[in-house]
DORO-113581 format. One record per residue (C-alpha): residue number from 0; residue in three letters; x, y, z. Coordinates in nm, 2 decimals. Example, Ala and Ser with C-alpha at 12.3 -4.5 7.8 and 13.67 -1.06 7.14 Angstrom:
BEGIN
<pt><torza>0</torza><zaba>ALA</zaba><c1>1.23</c1><c2>-0.45</c2><c3>0.78</c3></pt>
<pt><torza>1</torza><zaba>SER</zaba><c1>1.37</c1><c2>-0.11</c2><c3>0.71</c3></pt>
REM end
This chain:
BEGIN
<pt><torza>0</torza><zaba>MET</zaba><c1>-2.37</c1><c2>0.39</c2><c3>0.40</c3></pt>
<pt><torza>1</torza><zaba>ILE</zaba><c1>-2.27</c1><c2>0.74</c2><c3>0.21</c3></pt>
<pt><torza>2</torza><zaba>ALA</zaba><c1>-1.97</c1><c2>0.74</c2><c3>0.01</c3></pt>
<pt><torza>3</torza><zaba>ARG</zaba><c1>-1.72</c1><c2>0.94</c2><c3>0.10</c3></pt>
<pt><torza>4</torza><zaba>PRO</zaba><c1>-1.60</c1><c2>1.22</c2><c3>-0.20</c3></pt>
<pt><torza>5</torza><zaba>ARG</zaba><c1>-1.26</c1><c2>1.12</c2><c3>-0.29</c3></pt>
<pt><torza>6</torza><zaba>ARG</zaba><c1>-0.98</c1><c2>1.33</c2><c3>-0.45</c3></pt>
<pt><torza>7</torza><zaba>ARG</zaba><c1>-0.96</c1><c2>1.31</c2><c3>-0.82</c3></pt>
<pt><torza>8</torza><zaba>ARG</zaba><c1>-0.58</c1><c2>1.20</c2><c3>-0.91</c3></pt>
<pt><torza>9</torza><zaba>PHE</zaba><c1>-0.50</c1><c2>1.26</c2><c3>-1.29</c3></pt>
<pt><torza>10</torza><zaba>THR</zaba><c1>-0.24</c1><c2>1.02</c2><c3>-1.49</c3></pt>
<pt><torza>11</torza><zaba>ALA</zaba><c1>0.03</c1><c2>1.21</c2><c3>-1.62</c3></pt>
<pt><torza>12</torza><zaba>GLU</zaba><c1>-0.08</c1><c2>1.08</c2><c3>-2.00</c3></pt>
<pt><torza>13</torza><zaba>TYR</zaba><c1>-0.39</c1><c2>1.21</c2><c3>-1.95</c3></pt>
<pt><torza>14</torza><zaba>LYS</zaba><c1>-0.25</c1><c2>1.53</c2><c3>-1.86</c3></pt>
<pt><torza>15</torza><zaba>ARG</zaba><c1>-0.06</c1><c2>1.56</c2><c3>-2.12</c3></pt>
<pt><torza>16</torza><zaba>SER</zaba><c1>-0.36</c1><c2>1.48</c2><c3>-2.35</c3></pt>
<pt><torza>17</torza><zaba>ILE</zaba><c1>-0.54</c1><c2>1.77</c2><c3>-2.19</c3></pt>
<pt><torza>18</torza><zaba>LEU</zaba><c1>-0.24</c1><c2>2.04</c2><c3>-2.28</c3></pt>
<pt><torza>19</torza><zaba>ASN</zaba><c1>-0.21</c1><c2>1.91</c2><c3>-2.57</c3></pt>
<pt><torza>20</torza><zaba>GLN</zaba><c1>-0.58</c1><c2>1.94</c2><c3>-2.67</c3></pt>
<pt><torza>21</torza><zaba>ALA</zaba><c1>-0.61</c1><c2>2.27</c2><c3>-2.55</c3></pt>
<pt><torza>22</torza><zaba>ASP</zaba><c1>-0.28</c1><c2>2.40</c2><c3>-2.69</c3></pt>
<pt><torza>23</torza><zaba>ALA</zaba><c1>-0.44</c1><c2>2.27</c2><c3>-3.01</c3></pt>
<pt><torza>24</torza><zaba>ALA</zaba><c1>-0.78</c1><c2>2.42</c2><c3>-2.93</c3></pt>
<pt><torza>25</torza><zaba>GLN</zaba><c1>-0.91</c1><c2>2.74</c2><c3>-3.15</c3></pt>
<pt><torza>26</torza><zaba>GLY</zaba><c1>-1.18</c1><c2>2.92</c2><c3>-3.19</c3></pt>
<pt><torza>27</torza><zaba>VAL</zaba><c1>-1.44</c1><c2>3.11</c2><c3>-2.97</c3></pt>
<pt><torza>28</torza><zaba>GLY</zaba><c1>-1.55</c1><c2>2.85</c2><c3>-2.69</c3></pt>
<pt><torza>29</torza><zaba>ALA</zaba><c1>-1.33</c1><c2>2.59</c2><c3>-2.75</c3></pt>
<pt><torza>30</torza><zaba>MET</zaba><c1>-1.13</c1><c2>2.57</c2><c3>-2.44</c3></pt>
<pt><torza>31</torza><zaba>GLY</zaba><c1>-1.47</c1><c2>2.61</c2><c3>-2.26</c3></pt>
<pt><torza>32</torza><zaba>ALA</zaba><c1>-1.58</c1><c2>2.31</c2><c3>-2.42</c3></pt>
<pt><torza>33</torza><zaba>LEU</zaba><c1>-1.28</c1><c2>2.09</c2><c3>-2.35</c3></pt>
<pt><torza>34</torza><zaba>LEU</zaba><c1>-1.32</c1><c2>2.18</c2><c3>-2.01</c3></pt>
<pt><torza>35</torza><zaba>ARG</zaba><c1>-1.71</c1><c2>2.10</c2><c3>-1.97</c3></pt>
<pt><torza>36</torza><zaba>ARG</zaba><c1>-1.63</c1><c2>1.81</c2><c3>-2.17</c3></pt>
<pt><torza>37</torza><zaba>GLU</zaba><c1>-1.36</c1><c2>1.67</c2><c3>-1.89</c3></pt>
<pt><torza>38</torza><zaba>GLY</zaba><c1>-1.50</c1><c2>1.83</c2><c3>-1.60</c3></pt>
<pt><torza>39</torza><zaba>LEU</zaba><c1>-1.16</c1><c2>2.02</c2><c3>-1.49</c3></pt>
<pt><torza>40</torza><zaba>TYR</zaba><c1>-1.12</c1><c2>2.40</c2><c3>-1.37</c3></pt>
<pt><torza>41</torza><zaba>SER</zaba><c1>-0.89</c1><c2>2.62</c2><c3>-1.57</c3></pt>
<pt><torza>42</torza><zaba>SER</zaba><c1>-0.69</c1><c2>2.64</c2><c3>-1.23</c3></pt>
<pt><torza>43</torza><zaba>HIS</zaba><c1>-0.56</c1><c2>2.26</c2><c3>-1.35</c3></pt>
<pt><torza>44</torza><zaba>LEU</zaba><c1>-0.45</c1><c2>2.38</c2><c3>-1.69</c3></pt>
<pt><torza>45</torza><zaba>THR</zaba><c1>-0.26</c1><c2>2.70</c2><c3>-1.58</c3></pt>
<pt><torza>46</torza><zaba>THR</zaba><c1>-0.10</c1><c2>2.44</c2><c3>-1.32</c3></pt>
<pt><torza>47</torza><zaba>TRP</zaba><c1>0.00</c1><c2>2.18</c2><c3>-1.57</c3></pt>
<pt><torza>48</torza><zaba>LYS</zaba><c1>0.10</c1><c2>2.43</c2><c3>-1.81</c3></pt>
<pt><torza>49</torza><zaba>ARG</zaba><c1>0.35</c1><c2>2.63</c2><c3>-1.54</c3></pt>
<pt><torza>50</torza><zaba>GLN</zaba><c1>0.46</c1><c2>2.26</c2><c3>-1.42</c3></pt>
<pt><torza>51</torza><zaba>ARG</zaba><c1>0.51</c1><c2>2.19</c2><c3>-1.80</c3></pt>
<pt><torza>52</torza><zaba>LYS</zaba><c1>0.73</c1><c2>2.54</c2><c3>-1.85</c3></pt>
<pt><torza>53</torza><zaba>GLN</zaba><c1>0.94</c1><c2>2.49</c2><c3>-1.54</c3></pt>
<pt><torza>54</torza><zaba>GLY</zaba><c1>0.99</c1><c2>2.11</c2><c3>-1.70</c3></pt>
<pt><torza>55</torza><zaba>GLU</zaba><c1>0.98</c1><c2>1.94</c2><c3>-1.34</c3></pt>
<pt><torza>56</torza><zaba>LEU</zaba><c1>1.06</c1><c2>1.58</c2><c3>-1.43</c3></pt>
<pt><torza>57</torza><zaba>ASP</zaba><c1>0.78</c1><c2>1.47</c2><c3>-1.19</c3></pt>
<pt><torza>58</torza><zaba>ALA</zaba><c1>0.54</c1><c2>1.76</c2><c3>-1.24</c3></pt>
<pt><torza>59</torza><zaba>LEU</zaba><c1>0.26</c1><c2>1.60</c2><c3>-1.43</c3></pt>
<pt><torza>60</torza><zaba>THR</zaba><c1>0.27</c1><c2>1.27</c2><c3>-1.24</c3></pt>
<pt><torza>61</torza><zaba>PRO</zaba><c1>0.04</c1><c2>1.25</c2><c3>-0.91</c3></pt>
<pt><torza>62</torza><zaba>HIS</zaba><c1>0.25</c1><c2>1.32</c2><c3>-0.58</c3></pt>
<pt><torza>63</torza><zaba>LYS</zaba><c1>0.08</c1><c2>1.11</c2><c3>-0.24</c3></pt>
<pt><torza>64</torza><zaba>ARG</zaba><c1>-0.02</c1><c2>1.42</c2><c3>-0.03</c3></pt>
<pt><torza>65</torza><zaba>GLY</zaba><c1>0.08</c1><c2>1.48</c2><c3>0.36</c3></pt>
<pt><torza>66</torza><zaba>PRO</zaba><c1>0.41</c1><c2>1.47</c2><c3>0.53</c3></pt>
<pt><torza>67</torza><zaba>LYS</zaba><c1>0.66</c1><c2>1.21</c2><c3>0.46</c3></pt>
<pt><torza>68</torza><zaba>VAL</zaba><c1>0.68</c1><c2>0.90</c2><c3>0.65</c3></pt>
<pt><torza>69</torza><zaba>VAL</zaba><c1>1.10</c1><c2>0.84</c2><c3>0.79</c3></pt>
<pt><torza>70</torza><zaba>VAL</zaba><c1>1.14</c1><c2>0.52</c2><c3>0.96</c3></pt>
<pt><torza>71</torza><zaba>SER</zaba><c1>1.45</c1><c2>0.45</c2><c3>1.18</c3></pt>
<pt><torza>72</torza><zaba>SER</zaba><c1>1.61</c1><c2>0.13</c2><c3>1.10</c3></pt>
<pt><torza>73</torza><zaba>LEU</zaba><c1>1.60</c1><c2>0.06</c2><c3>1.47</c3></pt>
<pt><torza>74</torza><zaba>VAL</zaba><c1>1.18</c1><c2>0.04</c2><c3>1.46</c3></pt>
<pt><torza>75</torza><zaba>LYS</zaba><c1>1.20</c1><c2>-0.16</c2><c3>1.12</c3></pt>
<pt><torza>76</torza><zaba>GLU</zaba><c1>1.44</c1><c2>-0.40</c2><c3>1.31</c3></pt>
<pt><torza>77</torza><zaba>ASN</zaba><c1>1.21</c1><c2>-0.41</c2><c3>1.56</c3></pt>
<pt><torza>78</torza><zaba>ARG</zaba><c1>0.91</c1><c2>-0.47</c2><c3>1.36</c3></pt>
<pt><torza>79</torza><zaba>GLU</zaba><c1>1.07</c1><c2>-0.76</c2><c3>1.17</c3></pt>
<pt><torza>80</torza><zaba>LEU</zaba><c1>1.16</c1><c2>-0.91</c2><c3>1.50</c3></pt>
<pt><torza>81</torza><zaba>GLN</zaba><c1>0.84</c1><c2>-0.89</c2><c3>1.58</c3></pt>
<pt><torza>82</torza><zaba>ALA</zaba><c1>0.69</c1><c2>-1.05</c2><c3>1.31</c3></pt>
<pt><torza>83</torza><zaba>ASP</zaba><c1>0.94</c1><c2>-1.36</c2><c3>1.36</c3></pt>
<pt><torza>84</torza><zaba>VAL</zaba><c1>0.82</c1><c2>-1.36</c2><c3>1.68</c3></pt>
<pt><torza>85</torza><zaba>THR</zaba><c1>0.45</c1><c2>-1.41</c2><c3>1.58</c3></pt>
<pt><torza>86</torza><zaba>ARG</zaba><c1>0.55</c1><c2>-1.65</c2><c3>1.30</c3></pt>
<pt><torza>87</torza><zaba>LEU</zaba><c1>0.81</c1><c2>-1.87</c2><c3>1.56</c3></pt>
<pt><torza>88</torza><zaba>THR</zaba><c1>0.52</c1><c2>-1.86</c2><c3>1.79</c3></pt>
<pt><torza>89</torza><zaba>ARG</zaba><c1>0.27</c1><c2>-1.97</c2><c3>1.58</c3></pt>
<pt><torza>90</torza><zaba>LYS</zaba><c1>0.48</c1><c2>-2.24</c2><c3>1.43</c3></pt>
<pt><torza>91</torza><zaba>LEU</zaba><c1>0.55</c1><c2>-2.40</c2><c3>1.81</c3></pt>
<pt><torza>92</torza><zaba>LYS</zaba><c1>0.22</c1><c2>-2.39</c2><c3>1.89</c3></pt>
<pt><torza>93</torza><zaba>ASN</zaba><c1>0.16</c1><c2>-2.59</c2><c3>1.57</c3></pt>
<pt><torza>94</torza><zaba>ALA</zaba><c1>0.41</c1><c2>-2.84</c2><c3>1.65</c3></pt>
<pt><torza>95</torza><zaba>GLU</zaba><c1>0.31</c1><c2>-2.89</c2><c3>2.01</c3></pt>
<pt><torza>96</torza><zaba>LEU</zaba><c1>-0.02</c1><c2>-3.01</c2><c3>1.89</c3></pt>
<pt><torza>97</torza><zaba>ILE</zaba><c1>0.11</c1><c2>-3.23</c2><c3>1.60</c3></pt>
<pt><torza>98</torza><zaba>ILE</zaba><c1>0.36</c1><c2>-3.38</c2><c3>1.87</c3></pt>
<pt><torza>99</torza><zaba>GLU</zaba><c1>0.00</c1><c2>-3.42</c2><c3>2.14</c3></pt>
<pt><torza>100</torza><zaba>VAL</zaba><c1>-0.17</c1><c2>-3.60</c2><c3>1.80</c3></pt>
<pt><torza>101</torza><zaba>GLN</zaba><c1>0.17</c1><c2>-3.82</c2><c3>1.79</c3></pt>
<pt><torza>102</torza><zaba>LYS</zaba><c1>0.13</c1><c2>-3.90</c2><c3>2.16</c3></pt>
<pt><torza>103</torza><zaba>LYS</zaba><c1>-0.21</c1><c2>-4.02</c2><c3>2.17</c3></pt>
<pt><torza>104</torza><zaba>VAL</zaba><c1>-0.24</c1><c2>-4.18</c2><c3>1.85</c3></pt>
<pt><torza>105</torza><zaba>ALA</zaba><c1>0.10</c1><c2>-4.39</c2><c3>1.99</c3></pt>
<pt><torza>106</torza><zaba>ALA</zaba><c1>-0.10</c1><c2>-4.42</c2><c3>2.32</c3></pt>
<pt><torza>107</torza><zaba>LEU</zaba><c1>-0.40</c1><c2>-4.60</c2><c3>2.16</c3></pt>
<pt><torza>108</torza><zaba>LEU</zaba><c1>-0.17</c1><c2>-4.81</c2><c3>1.93</c3></pt>
<pt><torza>109</torza><zaba>GLY</zaba><c1>-0.03</c1><c2>-4.96</c2><c3>2.29</c3></pt>
<pt><torza>110</torza><zaba>ASN</zaba><c1>0.31</c1><c2>-4.78</c2><c3>2.23</c3></pt>
<pt><torza>111</torza><zaba>PRO</zaba><c1>0.32</c1><c2>-4.47</c2><c3>2.49</c3></pt>
<pt><torza>112</torza><zaba>ILE</zaba><c1>0.58</c1><c2>-4.24</c2><c3>2.43</c3></pt>
<pt><torza>113</torza><zaba>PRO</zaba><c1>0.75</c1><c2>-4.11</c2><c3>2.77</c3></pt>
<pt><torza>114</torza><zaba>ASN</zaba><c1>0.67</c1><c2>-3.75</c2><c3>2.85</c3></pt>
<pt><torza>115</torza><zaba>ILE</zaba><c1>1.03</c1><c2>-3.59</c2><c3>2.88</c3></pt>
<pt><torza>116</torza><zaba>GLN</zaba><c1>1.01</c1><c2>-3.23</c2><c3>3.08</c3></pt>
<pt><torza>117</torza><zaba>ILE</zaba><c1>1.19</c1><c2>-2.99</c2><c3>2.85</c3></pt>
<pt><torza>118</torza><zaba>ASP</zaba><c1>1.32</c1><c2>-2.67</c2><c3>3.07</c3></pt>
<pt><torza>119</torza><zaba>GLU</zaba><c1>1.14</c1><c2>-2.36</c2><c3>2.98</c3></pt>
<pt><torza>120</torza><zaba>GLU</zaba><c1>1.21</c1><c2>-2.02</c2><c3>3.05</c3></pt>
<pt><torza>121</torza><zaba>ASN</zaba><c1>0.89</c1><c2>-1.84</c2><c3>3.05</c3></pt>
<pt><torza>122</torza><zaba>SER</zaba><c1>0.66</c1><c2>-2.13</c2><c3>3.11</c3></pt>
REM end
């Protein structure tokens, strides 16, 4: 299986460090050497410098790409209720299994438990 390429994400600390090194770079070829060493493009520095100059608070932190997902309160409530139903159904199945085992043990010990019919709406 071939690994898919992933977009690189740079931390704010890394960006600040590179910008500081770029500001301190002097001499012919120093900037190019920095970019080659770090595997960066000059457009990275241009973008990061512009963001730093604009003073954006979150300019140097990576942002999640793509559309923002907005989930309504009804959808959230529906998901929570579905999770509750799933959890309670699992608990009910476990309880029914335990009751069946208790009935069998009681029958083996000569103390049978009578069957009590419970009205169920969906069964």
